[in-house]
C-alpha positions as CSV (number, residue, x, y, z in Angstrom):
1,X,-10.2,-12.7,16.9
2,X,-6.5,-11.6,16.4
3,X,-5.9,-8.4,14.4
4,X,-2.6,-7.0,13.0
5,X,-0.4,-5.5,10.4
6,X,1.6,-7.8,7.9
7,X,4.7,-6.5,6.1
8,X,7.1,-8.2,3.7
9,X,10.5,-7.0,3.5
10,X,14.0,-7.8,2.1
11,X,17.3,-6.0,1.9
12,X,17.0,-2.2,2.7
13,X,13.3,-2.5,3.2
14,X,13.8,-4.6,6.3
15,X,15.0,-1.6,8.2
16,X,11.9,0.4,6.8
17,X,9.8,-2.2,7.9
18,X,11.1,-2.0,11.3
19,X,10.7,1.8,11.4
20,X,7.1,1.1,10.3
21,X,6.5,-1.2,13.1
22,X,7.9,1.4,15.6
23,X,5.5,4.0,14.2
24,X,2.5,1.6,14.5
25,X,3.4,0.8,18.1
26,X,3.8,4.6,19.0
27,X,0.7,6.0,17.3
28,X,-1.9,3.1,17.7
29,X,-4.2,2.8,20.6
30,X,-5.9,-0.5,19.8
31,X,-4.4,-2.5,17.0
32,X,-0.6,-2.6,17.5
33,X,0.6,-6.2,16.6
34,X,2.8,-6.3,13.6
35,X,4.3,-9.4,11.6
36,X,7.3,-8.7,9.5
37,X,8.2,-11.5,7.0
38,X,11.8,-11.3,6.1
39,X,13.0,-13.3,3.1
40,X,16.4,-12.7,1.5
41,X,15.9,-15.3,-1.1
42,X,12.5,-15.5,-2.5
43,X,10.7,-13.0,-4.8
44,X,9.1,-10.4,-2.7
45,X,6.1,-10.1,-5.1
46,X,5.4,-13.6,-5.0
47,X,5.7,-13.8,-1.3
48,X,3.1,-10.9,-1.1
49,X,0.6,-13.0,-3.0
50,X,0.8,-15.4,-0.1
51,X,-0.3,-13.0,2.4
52,X,-3.5,-14.9,3.1
53,X,-1.8,-18.3,4.0
54,X,1.2,-16.5,5.8
55,X,-0.6,-14.1,8.0
56,X,-0.8,-15.1,11.6
57,X,-4.0,-12.8,12.3
58,X,-7.7,-13.5,11.6
59,X,-7.8,-10.0,10.4
60,X,-4.9,-8.6,8.6
61,X,-3.9,-5.2,7.0
62,X,-1.1,-5.9,4.6
63,X,1.3,-2.8,4.3
64,X,4.1,-1.7,1.9
65,X,7.3,-1.4,4.1
66,X,8.2,2.1,2.9
67,X,5.3,3.6,4.9
68,X,5.1,5.3,8.5
69,X,2.1,6.0,10.7
70,X,1.7,9.4,12.0
71,X,-1.7,9.2,13.8
72,X,-4.1,6.8,15.3
73,X,-6.3,4.9,12.7
74,X,-7.7,2.4,15.1
75,X,-11.4,3.3,14.4
76,X,-10.9,2.2,10.7
77,X,-10.9,-1.3,11.9
78,X,-14.6,-1.0,13.3
79,X,-15.5,-0.5,9.6
80,X,-13.2,-3.2,8.1
81,X,-14.6,-6.2,9.9
82,X,-17.8,-5.8,7.8
83,X,-15.9,-6.9,4.8
84,X,-13.9,-9.9,3.7
85,X,-11.4,-7.8,1.7
86,X,-10.9,-4.0,1.3
87,X,-8.3,-2.4,-0.9
88,X,-7.3,1.3,-1.2
89,X,-8.7,3.1,-4.1
90,X,-8.1,6.6,-3.2
91,X,-4.8,8.3,-2.1
92,X,-3.6,11.9,-1.3
93,X,-0.8,14.2,-2.3
94,X,1.2,15.7,0.4
95,X,-1.1,18.7,0.3
96,X,-3.9,16.5,1.4
97,X,-5.7,16.7,-2.0
98,X,-7.2,13.6,-3.7
99,X,-5.2,12.4,-6.5
100,X,-7.4,12.2,-9.5
101,X,-4.9,11.8,-12.3
102,X,-1.6,9.8,-12.2
103,X,0.9,9.0,-15.0
104,X,1.5,5.7,-13.3
105,X,-2.1,4.5,-14.0
106,X,-2.3,4.3,-17.7
107,X,-2.8,0.7,-17.7
108,X,-5.8,1.0,-15.3
109,X,-7.5,3.7,-17.3
110,X,-7.1,2.1,-20.8
111,X,-8.3,-1.2,-19.7
112,X,-11.0,0.0,-17.2
113,X,-9.4,-1.8,-14.2
114,X,-10.4,-1.1,-10.6
115,X,-8.1,1.6,-9.0
116,X,-6.2,-0.6,-6.6
117,X,-3.4,0.7,-4.4
118,X,-2.0,-2.5,-2.7
119,X,0.2,-0.6,-0.1
120,X,-2.9,-0.8,2.1
121,X,-4.9,-3.9,1.8
122,X,-7.4,-5.4,4.6
123,X,-8.5,-8.9,4.5
124,X,-10.0,-11.4,7.0
125,X,-10.0,-15.2,7.0
126,X,-12.9,-15.9,4.5
127,X,-13.3,-17.7,1.3
128,X,-13.7,-14.4,-0.6
129,X,-10.2,-13.2,0.4
130,X,-8.7,-16.8,0.0
131,X,-10.1,-16.9,-3.6
132,X,-8.7,-13.4,-4.2
133,X,-5.1,-14.3,-3.1
134,X,-5.3,-17.6,-4.8
135,X,-5.9,-15.9,-8.0
136,X,-3.4,-13.2,-7.3
137,X,-0.8,-16.0,-7.2
138,X,-1.9,-17.3,-10.5
139,X,-1.8,-13.9,-12.2
140,X,1.7,-13.0,-11.1
141,X,3.1,-16.4,-11.8
142,X,1.7,-16.2,-15.3
143,X,1.8,-12.3,-16.1
144,X,1.9,-12.4,-19.8
145,X,-1.0,-14.6,-20.3
146,X,-3.3,-12.7,-17.8
147,X,-2.2,-9.1,-18.8
148,X,-2.4,-9.9,-22.5
149,X,-6.1,-11.0,-21.9
150,X,-7.3,-8.4,-19.4
151,X,-4.6,-5.4,-19.5
152,X,-3.3,-5.4,-23.1
153,X,-3.8,-1.6,-23.7
154,X,-0.7,0.2,-22.4
155,X,0.3,-3.1,-21.1
156,X,2.8,-3.1,-18.1
157,X,5.4,-5.7,-19.1
158,X,6.8,-6.1,-15.6
159,X,4.7,-7.9,-12.7
160,X,2.9,-5.4,-10.5
161,X,0.9,-6.2,-7.4
162,X,-1.2,-3.1,-8.1
163,X,-2.3,-4.4,-11.6
164,X,-2.6,-8.0,-10.5
165,X,-5.0,-6.9,-7.8
166,X,-7.0,-5.0,-10.3
167,X,-7.3,-7.8,-12.7
168,X,-8.2,-10.3,-9.9
169,X,-11.0,-7.9,-8.8
170,X,-12.3,-7.7,-12.3
171,X,-12.2,-11.4,-12.9
172,X,-14.0,-12.3,-9.7
173,X,-16.4,-9.2,-10.3
174,X,-15.9,-8.3,-6.6
175,X,-15.8,-4.8,-5.3
176,X,-13.3,-4.2,-2.6
177,X,-13.7,-0.5,-2.1
178,X,-15.8,1.7,0.2
179,X,-17.4,5.2,-0.2
180,X,-15.6,6.2,2.9
181,X,-12.6,8.5,2.9
182,X,-10.4,5.5,4.3
183,X,-8.6,3.4,3.8
184,X,-6.1,5.8,2.4
185,X,-2.6,7.2,2.6
186,X,-0.3,10.2,1.2
187,X,1.4,8.6,-1.8
188,X,4.7,10.4,-2.4
189,X,5.5,9.4,-5.9
190,X,6.3,12.6,-7.8
191,X,4.0,12.1,-10.5
192,X,1.1,12.2,-8.2
193,X,1.7,15.6,-6.8
194,X,0.4,17.6,-9.7
195,X,3.8,19.0,-10.5
196,X,4.4,20.2,-14.1
197,X,8.0,19.2,-14.0
198,X,9.6,16.7,-11.8
199,X,12.1,13.8,-11.2
200,X,11.2,10.5,-9.6
201,X,13.2,11.6,-6.5
202,X,10.4,13.9,-4.9
203,X,12.7,15.1,-2.0
204,X,14.8,17.0,-4.4
205,X,11.8,19.2,-5.3
206,X,10.3,19.5,-1.8
207,X,11.8,21.0,1.5
208,X,11.5,18.2,4.2
209,X,11.5,19.1,8.0
210,X,11.0,16.8,11.0
211,X,10.0,18.8,13.9
212,X,8.8,17.9,17.5
213,X,7.8,14.4,16.2
214,X,5.9,15.7,13.2
215,X,6.8,15.7,9.5
216,X,6.6,18.8,7.3
217,X,6.8,18.5,3.6
218,X,6.8,22.0,2.1
219,X,4.6,23.9,4.5
220,X,2.2,21.0,5.0
221,X,2.2,19.0,8.2
222,X,1.8,15.3,7.4
223,X,-0.7,13.2,9.1
224,X,-2.4,9.7,8.6
225,X,-0.2,7.3,6.8
226,X,2.8,8.4,4.8
227,X,3.8,6.3,1.8
228,X,7.3,8.1,1.4
229,X,8.6,5.8,-1.4
230,X,12.0,7.1,-1.4
231,X,14.4,4.7,0.2
232,X,16.9,7.2,1.4
233,X,14.1,9.6,3.0
234,X,13.5,7.1,5.6
235,X,16.7,8.1,7.3
236,X,15.3,11.4,8.0
237,X,12.6,9.7,10.0
238,X,14.5,7.5,12.2
239,X,14.6,9.9,15.3
240,X,10.9,10.3,15.3
241,X,10.2,6.8,17.1
């Protein structure tokens, strides 16, 4: 069975997706195939809901473009294939601590939605995954209707793949999480870092170094998968791979 990573990219994110691909090929020992779907005309969010039908792989990990792989996670795939669908529900700060509270998750908490992070999502060619992505398309296309029904408290007025995935899981009554420490990634949104005061540009608060093919944020060497979020920061990473 074919296995690989799928990334959707437009504009500046195309270059970030290409850097992500380089990092995967440089760090992974087993699964190295990457499919980047570039579309300068369509809605990137709508395109992501079509991941099931557009993926060329039998088993797929759907990634955000603004990520970089820093170590081999090939062994994760041995666990993935036991499930039709897995979505990240736990992420870390740059210090390697689990994020328990986030100012970006009010909609999830208020409406008791599953804690989805769509930046890393595994699925295989399976009816369960197909039904999930079909529903995801419907939710994104009819955002007001679905959020008013299932996420009306602290409602997010703009479409979000994270919220849409959470609603889809709740409607289908399907658990897509595991008790293991993975899949996971380091999430660099400023509000996730436990700082008392911050702006949304995390790199203005934190010294960043790239030395000997490693990334240090503050005094912490980064590992695993870094979801760096900041579009400008990726230029600091270009020489690594």
